[in-house]
C-alpha positions, 0 to 999 in steps of 0.5 A: 500500500502506498501513501502520498502526502495523506492518502492512497492515490493509485496514480501516485502508487504507479509512479512510486512503484515505477521509481521503486522497481527501476532501482530495486536491485540497488535499493535492497543492498543500500537499505541493508548497508544504511543500518538505520537508527531508531527514532529518538524522542526530543521531548526534553530540552537537553535532547532537543537543544540542537533542533529547536529550529524545527517546529510544528506548523499548525494549519487552519485548526485541522492538522499540522505539518513540520517546518524548519527555520532557515533564516530568522524570518523564513520557514521551509516546508512542503508546498502541499501543506498550504492547500486545503484538502476539501476545497483545493484552495490555498490556505489563508496564511493568517490561519497558519502558525509556526511553533518553534521547538514545540514540546509538551505544550509550549514552544521556544517561539510563536510566529504567525505567517505574513506571506507564503510562496510555493514552487512556481511549478508545483501543481496541487492535485495534479497528476502523480509525477516526479515533477509534482514531488520534486517541486513540493516545496514552500517558503513561509515568511514570518510576521516577525523574525525569531531572534532567540539564542535557543532557536538557530536557523539551519543552513542548507546544503547540496543534494545527497547521493545514493548511498549517503546517510542522512537524518530527519527531525519530524512531528507525526501522527503519534508524536505530535507533542514533541519531535523525533530524530532519526539520526541515520537513514539511507538515500536509496536512490535519486530519480529525476530530482526525487530522493527515495530514502529509508527514513521513518516518516508518518502523517504530520511529517510533511515538510520535515527537514532531511539533514546531511552531516557531511560538513560536520554540522546538520544542513538541510538537503531535502524536505519530506514530501511523501511516505510510501510502502511498496512490496513491504519496504517503507520509503520516504520521498524527498524534494529537490532543494537547491534550485527550488530555494533559489526560485522561492527566494526570488519570488519573495524578493519580487514581492510575491506571496499572499500578504497578511497583517500580523495577527494579534497574539490572542488569535493564535491557533490553539494547539491540542483539543479535538485535534489531538483526539482525532490524530494528526493529518496532512492538509493535502491527500 
């Protein structure tokens, strides 16, 4: 069974199956060699200190995604997180909030979203394709920069190669109140700009940063777009990032994006309540 973003899609299943089968002979040895680490909860300050720049994006009171700070006022996430599943329309940025370092009911910083841009070639609800996954990237501009010595923006890096080891920090269905770190998972294949990885992701992990440690410090090299399971093997699909970020920054510099006045702090989306009882879900199936 396959899941893309939030639900089964036979077109997407065929797409991922094709990618998977093309790389199958290479995937199995790579997966065995990667020796993936288990998920580690980052619910305490000591365990999560290095990762406070990863936060939860609460979206329109209906669900959440994962986002990461790459500048004091910029959050990187997946484009499909910014669309409403029912209407297929863009979600009002005033209904999105970034909770930096969210853990057990509190965050290191709370910010509303001033404007948001998605990759210009991303087609929400379009046909399943490498292009759709590859371009599933968005940048959110915060209403105020986060200038907190505990919340340090991450640098970005070049796309990893097949066989490289990466890591992921994400919130998800059963870990919505604190993120988890999988320090080691493997890049199983690169196919037309899409990374196929053995990382453990679930609903809510959309937009989660994929890290490389080659430079000695974690650098974001991809963003989680989807999870999949093909022939009993669980995989995560990651977006292209280098050129996408160039385009998205140019969109912001050109004044594009959906503008919003900073919302009063009292209008902040409430975390918890019914959402925690029903479980996390992606905004986009």
